[in-house]
C-alpha positions in Angstrom: 3.1 -14.5 -1.9 0.8 -11.9 -3.4 2.2 -8.4 -3.3 0.9 -5.0 -4.2 2.2 -1.5 -4.4 -0.5 1.0 -3.3 -0.1 4.6 -4.5 -2.0 7.0 -2.0 -3.3 10.5 -2.3 -4.2 12.1 1.0 -5.3 15.3 2.5 -2.6 18.0 2.7 -0.6 17.6 5.9 -1.9 14.2 6.8 0.9 12.2 5.4 2.9 11.4 8.5 -0.4 10.3 10.3 -1.4 8.1 7.5 2.2 6.5 7.1 2.0 5.7 10.9 -1.3 4.0 10.5 -0.2 2.0 7.4 2.9 0.8 9.4 0.6 -0.7 12.0 -1.5 -2.8 9.4 -0.6 -6.5 9.1 0.9 -7.2 5.7 2.4 -3.8 5.2 6.1 -4.4 4.3 7.2 -0.9 3.4 5.8 2.6 3.5 7.3 5.9 2.2 6.3 9.4 1.4 7.0 10.4 -2.2 7.1 13.4 -4.4 4.9 13.7 -7.5 1.4 13.0 -8.3 1.0 10.6 -5.2 1.9 11.3 -1.6 2.6 7.9 -0.2 3.6 4.5 -1.6 3.0 1.3 0.5 4.1 -2.2 -0.3 1.6 -4.8 1.0 1.8 -8.6 1.1 -0.7 -11.2 2.0 -0.9 -15.0 2.0 -3.7 -15.0 -0.6 -4.9 -12.8 -3.5 -8.3 -12.5 -1.7 -6.8 -11.4 1.6 -4.6 -9.0 -0.2 -7.7 -7.4 -1.9 -9.5 -7.3 1.4 -6.6 -5.5 3.2 -6.3 -3.0 0.6 -10.2 -2.4 0.3 -11.2 -2.5 3.9 -8.1 -1.3 5.7 -5.8 0.9 3.5 -8.6 2.6 1.6 -10.7 3.2 4.8 -7.9 5.1 6.7 -9.2 8.6 7.5 -7.9 11.4 5.2 -6.9 9.0 2.4 -8.5 10.6 -0.7 -7.7 8.0 -3.4 -5.5 5.0 -4.2 -4.0 3.3 -7.2 -3.2 -0.3 -6.6 -0.6 -2.2 -8.7 -0.6 -6.0 -8.2 2.8 -7.6 -8.7 3.3 -10.4 -11.3 4.8 -13.3 -9.3 8.0 -14.5 -10.4 8.7 -11.7 -12.9 11.7 -9.7 -12.1 12.9 -11.7 -9.2 16.6 -12.5 -8.7 17.2 -16.2 -9.4 19.9 -17.8 -7.4 
């Protein structure tokens, strides 16, 4: 299943509002505020790479007060626990 981590910069003081909006989006698996260069990290999954791209482009990046994003697409099968 295509997965991405999206690092988000947002307007000062809007972190909690954006985190709450991200949690409502379909495909959002995990959201956390972070310290450092970025303000929020979100883990997003979808049934296809095209749907993943569209979710990030048209949903995550369009949230009000999101200034910029950096998207890292996960390489499927690499680093997974094999049982």
